[in-house]
Phi, psi and omega in degrees: 000139179244125179232121180052044179068012176249127177282127180255118180248135181229073182295157182254350179225161177297321181295319179294319178298314180299321179295315179298316179298317181296315180297322177294317180296321178299326181269006181057040176265135180285132185244130175247108175293140181228128175257249178276353179076010183283342181241025185290348178265003180274148176092173179287172183290132176300133178288324177198158178210117178254329184225128168264123184250099185275138181257359187294345174286345179262084192231028183264151162277114184282310179212144172218108177261092187298322181291330177271351179059048180225137177226143175238129184225158170284155190289339184273358178291141178283155178301321182295319179294321178294317180297321179298319178295313183294327182299333179297336177252017182055049177226165178202165175253121188281066176237132181218062187290155174289168186057041175261160002273178172115354177294140169271158179298316179297321178296320178296321177292317183294328181266336183075020182291144176224182177216196184302329181293354176302331182301319182270319192251351185082194180262176182301328180297340181280339177235013170281129181241351178196154183210151174230133189227137172272133182250158182300340178277004177091358181272154173253115183255139179241148176216154185074211182198200181242014173232151187298325185278354181276112180246013178300132179076020185306311184294318180299321180299317185288341180300329186273351180283120180079007182271003177055035178066022183275349179249339181175170182254118180293128181245342179200157180207150176242139183229148161282131180250173188232151177291143176300130182301143178294327183217134186224107186232137177242134177227161181203170178212155182236149177224147178286339180234124183299336179297329178287333181296328183296332176296317178290327175301314179297323178298314182296323181285347179263359181291148175301324176254108183287150174296152172284333177212143180215110183245136174240142187242154183296341179274004178098001179278151175224135178229138180229142179241128181242131180238136178157204179288154183302313184294317182294318180293315180299316180297322182292312182290329175294319178296321181290320175077020179273169181282147176289140178234150177291140179296341179297343181299333183288323176290326175293320177296319182291342180283352182300135179205075180296153179287329176233107196218131179235142174254121178254128179236124181219164171305143185305326181294339182258002188298310186297314182290331176292319177295318180298332178292343178287343179102160186289344184252008180289148177252121185208166172215134190233142170272095192293338182277349184233358176079034179240130176234132175259122188246119176274101189287123177254346179271211183231210186300316183298319180294320179295317180298319179294315180294322178295319179298319179294318180294315182291326178291338177270005180087020182239207183208161171231120180243132175284119179273331176202136180192151173298154183301323183295327177290316179301320182293331182275321185246345183077147182281336195250337182091199183300128180302143181287161178295345180270014186303319181295321177296318180298321178295320180293322176296317178300316180294329180284316183279324187223071189300332180265003178053051180265343183271115176046052185300126176089347187280323182265183183299325177235000000 
């Protein structure tokens, strides 16, 4: 199918996807991998696009060993479909990305997106145990395995996490999964001044039982999610003394998708002063336990440049998660190039020598 002079391919198998990618690379056609399209505004402006390679036709659960707590899926399955499947065995994958629902598993790996549950469980790379990737030469490469103790190919597997499909197209992945919590409770508190909210953030972080997620908002609100045994969770929330909130608030929170949106990541010790540098009228929500703030940018280029400078001086970064093309062209999506830039270029040349995969969108 051709749309706006771009060929749209929707293969149904990994082998078919690899063949389409190879034929495009042979013809020097630029290929943009597409999953659920939830992160299509991330990254720099594509230099060219001749073929959109959609992965949503690859949407099967390949294997699920509930007793071993391991699942293998095709990359085009949505996170919601996977969670529904795992729930039948009282298991889940602890991913709660913004701009939900609709993310594919492969898209989440390619973008590296996380959500508030990162505080307790880490990011997808922490429970990813195997991956399969289609390369521009038409080959299907595998790394890792389908059992938790198999670490063969560990480094190769991690190369594709957050690389925006610039090295290859993820077609399948294996994960360690987790038991559904016995008790899941959300509580919160509000303050008229956000400066007062930080005191409650510190209280929550000092509890014997840490929250699984802890979000602080620019309007002075704080929300915490506790997962665990009934007695432990009840004792913790009673000690904290905050108001009960519906757990549905987390799905509402995950639906956020600003048109101009930046993710700032800094050491946790620098989070508050980095946020304060955004100014008293900025709108943001931060995962206080991990040093990540999502900033809904209302200003322009100068504000982004100032915030990026503050983040980088604190040893962190500011990445544009969504922005109009004209803004991206002026400030760039990624910020100051990392010291590993030369290594990244060599990897790009090795995996994608003709630079047909997402040209211009990633750092290299």
